[in-house]
N, C-alpha and C positions, 0 to 999 in steps of 0.2 A: 504494500500500500504506500509506503514511504517512497519507493522508487517511482511509482505512478505519479505521485504528487510532484516530485522533483522533475520528472520528465515533462509533466504538464506545464510547470512553471517555465522550464527552459524553452518549450515550444511556444508558449505565450510570448516570451521575450523575443524569440526569433521572429514570430509573425508580426508583432506590434512594433518592435524597435529595430532589429538588425536588418531584416529584409527591406523595409522602406528606406533605411539609410543607404543601403548598397545600391538601390535603384536597379535591380537586376532583372526586372520583368515579372516578379512574383509580388502580388499585392494582397493585403488583407484589408477588407472594407468593414470597418466597425470601430467601436471604442476600445481602447486598451483594457479598460475594466468595465464590465465583466465579459464583454463579447470575446476578446482574444483568449481569455482564460477558458471560457466554455468551449469554444471551437478547438482550442489546444487539447482539452480533455477528450473531445471526440476523436481528434487526430491521434492522440496517444492510445486510446482504446483500439482504434483501427490498426495502428502500428503494432501493437502487441499481438493482435489476432493474426496479422500477416506474418510476424516473426515466428509465432508458434506453428503456423501452417507450413512455412518454409522449412523449419527445423524437422517437423514430422516427415515431410516429403524427402528431405535429405537423408534422414535415418533409414527410410525404406529403400532408397536408392543404394546407400552404402551397404546395407545388409543384403540386398538382392544381388549385389556384385561381389559378395564375400569380402568386402573391405577394399577392393581394388579401386573403386570410384573415389575413395577418400583421398587418394594421391592427387587427383585432379580437382575434386570439389572443394577441398579445404582451402587451397590457395585462391580459388575462384570465388570464395565466399565474400571477399571484400568487393570485388567487381559486381557481383550479383546484389550485394547490399546497397551499393550506390545506385544501380539501375532500378532496384525496387523502391528506393526512396524517391527517385524522380517519377516513376510510374505512380506511386502513391500520391504525390502532389498533383499530378495531372488528373487522376481519378477524383481526388478530393475537390479539385477546382471544377470538374465537370458536373459533379453532383450538387455543389453549392456555389454556383457562379455569382450569386448576389453578395457573397461574403468573401470569396477567395478567387483570385484570377492568376493564371499562369499564361504568359504570352506565347512561349514556344518551348521546344524540348531543350534547347540550350539553357534557357532560364530555369527549367525544371531540374536539369542536372546540376546547375550551379547552386540552387537552393537545396537540392537533394543532397549535396555534399554536407551541408550544415545539419540536415536531418539525420544523415548517416552518422555524423560525428556524435550527435546527441544520443542516438540509439546505441552507438558503440560504447559511449561513456556510461550509460545507465543500464546496460544489459545485465542480466543476472549471470553471475559467475559461479562455477561449481566450487563447492567448499574444498579446501585443501585437506589432504589426508596427513595426519600427524603420526609419526611412528613412535613407538614406545621404547625404542632402544637408546 
């Protein structure tokens, strides 16, 4: 829950402050409070669902190939994450055009980089295993 709140706050700051300052072709139309926070919460929820779906798909692909696909898929995860962030912004803009607009795919990839960084910084990490020796 704490991670969801942090991610929501970071996305709200991205939508309301950073992207308008960069003038990169991605725009949020609304008030910084509460509109950007509410839409950032929706975007965070969608982002979490997409991340779970991709992880489950990759698990099935890796298991289906007896682990050999991990050699290719693990390094490509960064590129796929960036492409999914850009696609997610485009889909979000197409569903809610009165609140969020993306000019083109170049703008989506530029803003998607920031979305990808936020997702990368706030993703859940597996707990480390401590040895008793």
